[in-house]
Structure formats: C-alpha cells, structure tokens
C-alpha atoms as one frame of an Amber mdcrd trajectory, in Angstrom:
protein
 211.892 -21.446 102.064 210.891 -24.965 101.026 214.512 -26.108 101.349 214.746
 -24.565 104.814 211.424 -26.108 105.847 212.563 -29.460 104.532 215.784 -29.265
 106.526 213.828 -28.359 109.656 211.474 -31.292 109.152 214.432 -33.611 108.611
 216.072 -32.414 111.820 212.800 -32.843 113.732 212.375 -36.364 112.397 216.005
 -37.196 113.206 215.586 -35.883 116.736 212.489 -37.995 117.090 214.384 -41.101
 115.975 217.192 -40.392 118.423 214.709 -39.776 121.221 212.864 -42.943 120.277
 216.110 -44.946 120.444 216.878 -43.410 123.801 213.426 -44.207 125.155 213.621
 -47.692 123.734 216.920 -48.288 125.542 215.411 -47.090 128.823 212.356 -49.289
 128.494 214.535 -52.317 127.761 216.009 -52.008 131.256 212.691 -51.097 132.808
 214.199 -47.819 134.031 213.729 -44.122 133.456 217.104 -42.473 133.638 215.719
 -39.378 135.375 213.770 -41.365 137.978 216.346 -42.851 140.330 214.992 -43.120
 143.852 217.631 -43.345 146.570 216.800 -45.467 149.616 219.002 -45.985 152.669
 218.455 -48.688 155.260 220.180 -50.722 157.958 218.536 -53.947 156.763 218.245
 -55.872 153.503 214.513 -56.530 153.943 213.666 -53.904 151.300 215.504 -55.699
 148.484 212.555 -57.718 147.185 209.964 -54.943 147.624 212.237 -52.631 145.651
 212.251 -55.074 142.730 208.453 -55.051 142.773 208.363 -51.246 142.896 210.786
 -50.945 139.977 208.727 -53.314 137.842 205.446 -51.569 138.645 206.720 -48.042
 138.081 209.444 -48.407 135.455 211.985 -46.657 137.663 215.343 -47.404 139.192
 215.787 -47.597 142.970 219.261 -47.349 144.443 219.387 -49.151 147.805 222.236
 -48.415 150.200 222.521 -50.794 153.152 224.636 -49.670 156.099 225.321 -51.905
 159.131 223.146 -50.924 162.070 226.166 -50.003 164.239 227.261 -47.370 161.693
 223.870 -46.328 160.384 223.050 -43.319 162.612 226.521 -41.779 162.360 226.642
 -42.111 158.554 223.076 -41.003 157.919 222.874 -37.972 160.193 225.494 -35.820
 158.374 223.904 -36.286 154.943 220.431 -35.542 156.319 221.649 -32.335 157.915
 223.696 -31.183 154.926 221.469 -32.549 152.178 224.550 -33.617 150.223 224.106
 -37.168 148.950 221.008 -37.657 151.077 218.508 -40.432 150.291 214.924 -39.780
 149.229 213.604 -42.463 151.584 215.298 -43.819 154.689 214.403 -46.275 157.412
 214.622 -45.950 161.168 214.931 -48.591 163.873 213.145 -48.352 167.215 216.451
 -47.577 168.988 216.720 -44.149 167.361 213.200 -43.624 166.012 212.121 -41.196
 168.734 215.202 -39.026 168.257 214.682 -38.672 164.533 210.969 -37.942 164.391
 211.474 -34.875 166.602 213.889 -33.406 164.070 213.189 -32.211 160.533 214.748
 -35.237 158.833 211.469 -36.884 157.806 208.686 -35.167 155.858 205.463 -34.462
 157.771 203.120 -37.132 156.409 200.124 -35.681 158.230 200.218 -32.665 155.908
 198.964 -32.370 152.324 199.310 -34.119 149.937 199.975 -37.198 152.106 197.244
 -36.919 154.753 198.420 -40.032 156.615 196.156 -39.146 159.541 193.336 -40.622
 157.485 195.028 -44.023 157.900 195.093 -44.022 161.701 192.543 -46.829 162.044
 194.365 -49.051 159.549 197.296 -50.016 161.770 198.166 -51.791 164.978 197.867
 -48.799 167.355 201.319 -48.860 168.954 203.063 -49.086 165.564 201.185 -46.111
 164.127 201.629 -44.029 167.287 205.378 -44.615 167.471 205.780 -42.891 164.103
 204.329 -39.616 165.440 206.274 -36.680 166.826 205.378 -34.892 170.067 202.888
 -32.683 168.203 201.028 -35.674 166.786 202.390 -35.426 163.243 203.095 -38.680
 161.417 206.733 -38.717 160.342 207.289 -42.417 159.666 205.195 -45.501 158.984
 205.876 -49.204 159.384 204.448 -52.189 157.546 205.289 -54.582 160.395 204.618
 -55.183 164.053 207.102 -56.970 166.322 205.555 -58.251 169.563 207.514 -60.894
 171.446 206.847 -64.206 173.074 208.596 -67.281 174.447 209.637 -69.848 171.845
 209.987 -73.267 173.441 210.787 -76.870 172.519 207.644 -79.011 172.261 209.388
 -82.320 173.006 210.883 -80.982 176.245 207.534 -79.489 177.268 205.793 -82.846
 176.777 208.465 -84.704 178.725 208.725 -82.318 181.681 205.403 -80.449 181.792
 203.120 -83.098 180.360 201.878 -80.963 177.478 203.196 -78.991 174.536 200.015
 -76.952 174.063 200.938 -73.226 173.790 197.984 -72.055 175.892 198.723 -74.508
 178.706 202.476 -73.836 178.639 201.768 -70.096 178.623 199.668 -70.534 181.750
 202.663 -72.168 183.429 204.856 -69.147 182.487 202.336 -66.406 183.278 203.992
 -65.136 186.477 207.501 -65.039 187.894 206.705 -67.633 190.551 205.181 -70.002
 188.002 208.085 -69.521 185.628 210.586 -70.373 188.349 208.542 -73.502 189.158
 208.958 -74.535 185.534 212.680 -73.829 185.910 212.835 -76.231 188.853 211.126
 -79.006 186.906 213.373 -78.518 183.888 216.554 -78.486 185.947 215.568 -81.755
 187.640 215.495 -83.387 184.203 218.778 -81.856 183.005 217.376 -78.922 181.015
 217.753 -75.156 181.385 214.857 -72.696 181.338 216.645 -69.909 179.426 220.029
 -69.495 177.750 221.039 -66.623 180.071 219.726 -64.128 182.596 219.312 -61.387
 180.001 216.427 -63.353 178.496 214.001 -61.943 181.074 214.823 -58.259 180.580
 211.864 -57.686 178.258 209.383 -58.927 180.851 210.964 -56.781 183.559 210.652
 -53.738 181.302 207.073 -54.352 180.197 205.576 -55.652 183.454 204.826 -52.098
 184.618 205.069 -50.199 181.311 206.305 -46.678 181.967 208.832 -44.559 180.036
 212.380 -44.433 181.344 212.201 -40.632 181.519 209.058 -38.650 182.349 208.031
 -35.167 181.222 209.998 -33.641 184.121 213.245 -35.298 182.957 213.127 -37.678
 185.912 214.325 -41.281 185.651 211.415 -43.632 186.309 212.702 -46.678 188.196
 209.676 -48.948 188.556 209.355 -51.746 191.073 209.455 -54.210 188.173 212.847
 -52.880 187.051 214.192 -53.071 190.598 212.917 -56.636 190.834 214.844 -57.480
 187.662 218.041 -57.541 189.757 216.618 -60.202 192.075 214.967 -62.247 189.338
 218.168 -62.394 187.295 220.127 -63.351 190.425 217.667 -66.132 191.180 218.034
 -67.569 187.682 221.794 -67.758 188.227 221.702 -69.101 191.785 219.076 -71.733
 190.957 221.087 -72.804 187.892 218.146 -72.241 185.547 220.265 -70.797 182.733
 222.986 -72.145 180.470 225.550 -69.290 180.495 224.931 -68.639 176.795 224.893
 -64.838 176.291 222.610 -63.478 173.604 224.122 -63.521 170.077 227.123 -65.578
 171.205 228.083 -68.794 169.346 226.874 -70.834 172.317 223.509 -69.053 172.278
 222.992 -69.875 168.611 224.287 -73.437 168.930 221.986 -74.172 171.871 218.954
 -73.824 169.603 219.927 -76.912 167.664 220.056 -79.483 170.459 222.285 -80.679
 173.331 225.521 -78.916 174.090 228.250 -79.390 176.688 227.749 -77.696 180.041
 230.108 -77.354 183.012 228.299 -74.752 185.106 229.116 -72.616 182.085 229.562
 -73.297 178.398 232.450 -75.349 177.119 233.447 -75.686 173.482 230.529 -75.471
 171.111 230.670 -78.942 169.596 229.277 -82.396 170.226 232.574 -83.777 171.518
 233.141 -81.121 174.164 233.701 -82.412 177.663 231.165 -82.102 180.443 227.491
 -82.656 181.061 225.143 -82.218 178.107 222.116 -79.975 178.503 219.425 -78.438
 176.333 217.807 -75.015 176.566 214.027 -75.080 176.788 213.033 -71.573 175.691
 214.078 -68.226 174.224 212.481 -64.793 174.524 212.301 -63.480 170.963 209.987
 -61.259 168.896 208.236 -62.072 165.616 211.359 -61.674 163.503 213.259 -64.052
 165.804 211.482 -66.963 164.133 212.696 -66.214 160.601 215.984 -64.440 161.297
 217.282 -66.445 164.269 215.600 -69.759 165.013 215.105 -71.028 161.465 218.719
 -70.231 160.619 220.194 -71.962 163.670 217.811 -74.788 164.562 217.691 -77.039
 161.517 217.892 -80.218 163.590 215.032 -79.128 165.860 212.731 -77.666 163.177
 209.106 -78.591 163.822 209.778 -79.117 167.544 208.948 -75.533 168.493 205.977
 -73.452 169.576 205.500 -69.908 170.848 203.571 -68.740 173.890 203.169 -65.886
 176.337 205.375 -64.942 179.279 204.720 -62.934 182.450 203.947 -59.785 180.411
 203.634 -58.711 176.751 206.526 -56.913 175.067 207.877 -55.886 171.676 211.388
 -55.799 170.302 212.576 -53.861 167.267 210.766 -52.843 164.120 211.503 -50.856
 160.964 209.863 -47.514 160.139 210.354 -45.544 156.940 209.579 -42.087 155.662
 210.489 -39.425 153.126 213.534 -37.198 153.541 212.249 -33.664 154.031 214.828
 -32.305 151.574 214.113 -34.810 148.795 213.442 -33.502 145.289 211.479 -36.665
 144.453 208.831 -36.629 147.135 206.080 -37.844 144.827 208.028 -40.952 143.847
 209.216 -41.414 147.422 205.617 -41.298 148.646 204.650 -43.906 146.060 207.268
 -46.223 147.541 206.202 -45.559 151.132 202.567 -46.177 150.177 203.425 -49.483
 148.526 205.369 -50.659 151.572 202.759 -49.628 154.126 199.330 -49.307 152.480
 199.171 -51.336 149.260 196.801 -54.216 149.973 197.860 -56.385 147.036 201.566
 -56.012 147.725 201.252 -56.490 151.481 199.086 -59.588 151.102 201.694 -61.219
 148.871 204.505 -60.033 151.132 202.951 -61.498 154.278 202.197 -64.837 152.632
 205.658 -65.102 151.056 207.724 -64.064 154.077 205.532 -64.596 157.141 206.366
 -61.032 158.193 203.750 -59.921 160.726 202.027 -56.899 159.232 200.789 -53.843
 161.094 198.266 -53.093 158.319 194.963 -54.380 159.686 192.898 -54.550 156.457
 195.282 -57.281 155.282 195.952 -59.049 158.589 192.233 -59.370 159.296 191.785
 -61.189 155.986 194.766 -63.537 156.094 195.414 -64.263 159.783 193.281 -67.398
 159.879 195.179 -69.128 157.068 198.626 -69.374 158.651 200.187 -72.639 159.768
 203.904 -72.529 160.551 205.586 -75.885 159.948 208.629 -74.892 161.994 206.288
 -74.361 164.967 204.556 -77.703 164.601 201.697 -76.203 162.578 200.899 -73.421
 165.045 199.241 -70.253 163.740 201.806 -67.825 165.129 200.271 -65.006 163.083
 197.082 -64.947 165.123 199.054 -65.394 168.347 201.276 -62.373 167.755 198.449
 -60.152 166.559 196.724 -60.746 169.888 199.964 -59.900 171.721 200.337 -56.695
 169.684 196.999 -55.443 171.035 198.420 -55.477 174.572 201.411 -53.215 173.894
 201.577 -49.685 175.329 203.083 -47.242 172.789 203.806 -44.405 175.225 206.738
 -46.079 176.967 209.301 -45.529 174.186 211.740 -42.627 174.628 214.880 -41.481
 172.853 216.922 -42.628 175.861 215.883 -46.280 175.841 218.749 -47.996 174.073
 221.468 -46.381 176.179 219.665 -46.683 179.511 218.654 -50.308 178.828 222.308
 -51.109 178.145 223.463 -49.378 181.340 220.888 -51.248 183.408 221.784 -54.590
 181.868 225.478 -54.121 182.615 224.805 -53.391 186.297 222.417 -56.314 186.626
 225.153 -58.537 185.216 227.706 -57.214 187.730 225.263 -57.955 190.537 224.517
 -61.442 189.231 228.251 -62.122 188.901 228.795 -61.108 192.528 230.912 -58.051
 191.720 228.469 -55.622 193.331 225.743 -55.745 195.949 222.261 -54.885 194.734
 222.383 -51.437 196.321 225.834 -50.756 194.847 224.650 -51.855 191.411 221.585
 -49.597 191.562 223.578 -46.562 192.700 226.209 -47.136 190.008 223.412 -47.399
 187.451 222.080 -44.006 188.544 225.562 -42.471 188.268 226.020 -43.945 184.796
 222.706 -42.433 183.676 223.670 -39.029 185.086 227.021 -39.173 183.257 225.371
 -40.106 179.973 222.488 -37.633 180.342 223.215 -34.723 182.744 219.677 -33.419
 182.185 218.073 -36.510 183.742 217.344 -36.458 187.464 217.829 -39.856 189.135
 216.271 -41.073 192.414 218.198 -40.172 195.588
C-alpha cells in the first residue's frame, strides 16, 4: 500500500510539474491558450486597443481585417452558419441598420449586460443607432463622427478677410451665402470645393428625414430635389475643381496648387494649364486624421474646421457580441473596454484624437485639445457641439444604395446628359428596380 501511495504521490507531483511548466510557458507569452477571442472588422483601428486588452487580461485576441467592400459578403455566411464565426465583430453605418434587426448581435439590453443603464453616457444619436426596432441595444460605439467644412486659413484671410472659424462658418451658413463665397474665391483663382459631390451631406441633412418611411414610401424632400440645382450651379459657376472624391486629384489638391484646365490635368507641378487651389472640403471627424493629415503635409497648420449650411455625420464603427459566441463573457469584457472604460478611453482620445461618444470622458477632456494641424483650434469641442445637432432617426437600411443612385443621377444632370426631370424620374425607376417594395412618388 505504501509503495502504491508513493507512486500515486510521485505521479501527482510530476503532473503538477508538467502543469506548472505549461502554465509558465503561457504566462511568458501573456496568453491563455484556451482564451482566444476572435474579432472581425473592416478597419485596423482596433489593433492598438487589442494589445491593451491582451495585456490587461492575459488573453490572446485574433483580429481578422477584411476590406470594407468584401466585409458584408464574407461575414454574413459565417454569422448565419456559426462555422468560423467571430466572437466580436464591427459594423459600419452603411449596413448597421440591416444587421441589428437580425439575430447576429447579442441583445445587450438583456442580463447580464444591461446596456440600457448606460443610455445617458453617450452622444444620443450614436447610442440610438445601435438599437433595433424594439429598442434593444445590439451594438455600441466608442466614437462619434459629425462632419464640418475643413478650409485653408491663408486663403480665407486673403479672400474673406478672416480665418476665424466662427466668422467663416457664418459666411457658409446658407446656400446663398456659400455661393457668394464661391464667387469671391473664383475671382481670386481659387475653387470653393473639389467637386459637386462635396455638398451631398448638406442636401441630405438640411431637412433630416429617412429615405423610406414606415409605409415603405420613398421620401423625396425639397432639400434633396434642390440638390440637383445646387450641384448644377456649382458646375456652371465654375466653383469646383473637377476632382472627384477619393481620386488622385482630390487627394493632391489638399497639398497646394495644381493644374486646372476647366478640369484636372496631370497631377504634378509641371502639368500644363492654369494653377488653382481648393479652399474647402466637407469631411467628418475622421477626415482630419485619415485623409487630410496624410495628404496635406505642405499645408499642415494652415487649416481650420467650421460649420456648413446644416449639420451632418459620416460613418462610424459599432461593435457587439456574436449571438452564437461561446465566449460571451470575454467578448463583453472587450466591448466594455472599448466603449465604457474611462481610463482606456481617456488615453485613447488623447493619443489618437478620436472623437469619443462616451460623455463622462469627453466632458472632462474636451477643453484641453489644441490641434496643431488646424492652427491650434480645439476641434474636439467644435465637433461635440455639432454632434448634439444630429437626428438619429433618419438612418435606414436603404441609405447606402439609394444615396449612390441619387448621386449618379445628379452627376448625369450636372454633366448635361439628362434634364432635371429626366434625372429624377430615372432615379425613381432605379430605386424601384433595386427595392420593389418601395413606393416612389408619381
């Protein structure tokens, strides 16, 4: 018996040594082999937060980044089948409303999450957009993305007599005033906007109503009808620089003069033709860090941001827990860190300049921001004020497609390929073809 007991004790001790070695190896890497959290996203903005989460929790997070164009088609099958599905996944505003009405995301209003208790902690439109039609919170976002007009200070001083954001905003506060600014800029060889599409956000938000109402009827507001005429006026008055959004000419125009021949020539300093500079760009919060700073090195410090004819927002990233995840506790820990951890979010905002939606942090830090790229302006306070003006109820699952269809018909009208009435009627037909359930005006 003693020999048997001794052998048992030896085996127990040996097992303990082996287990200790195994645990030691795991702790050396800061990972627990059985705690791998899978996260899918269309953006790399979660890379640094994931490092922080791994260090704090001693776990491994596997991040899969899929280009935005492929993201919905690659994610949907795994969410529906559950095979290879992530524990946490992000959603962009373009498909947010489609996904929260399905069972892809866990209901965060239910126990043990109780996210309804956080309703007062966020910029209202951001929090509301993460709810389904029954009022359940399915996704949360740490950021808010209101837009504005970024403009060149030196050009404003030369042409308008001031570079003060409040005064310049007053000069851009209505369509008539904005076109007056366009006249003054053109007289001095500048262009108001890079292209006609720049004003689409103001046309959409001037009379904020959803594209499709509860009766499945297309809502064509007067502001959206006026978009055709306003875009045409920009072209006819020569207030734009023929630099379509995201094109090489659009990006190059942010860095100074570029050749212009009633349209863009080669994008280099030696291109033939008249040189011109673009005065302003309609971009949201993330446009500063992800667009302007990357493409305007020579003009850094010569920028400011102000209001336009109406407030708007563009984009945003929401995240939630996959309803079929087997690691919901760990997934919730990650979501909480990204959206409700005061220490993390304070550091994140100060390090990146990302405009937070979490009010307990923004209320503490908003007065301390001074953006060198914007000539020392506190863009944080500016955008938080703009975020208060945004109506959350206008977002529908149809927006991305219908916005694209409208933009294409406005372009055909501006280019002289269609009359206004023809363009509007073709837009209605395109909507009916894309969505047979939607009733268009007759």
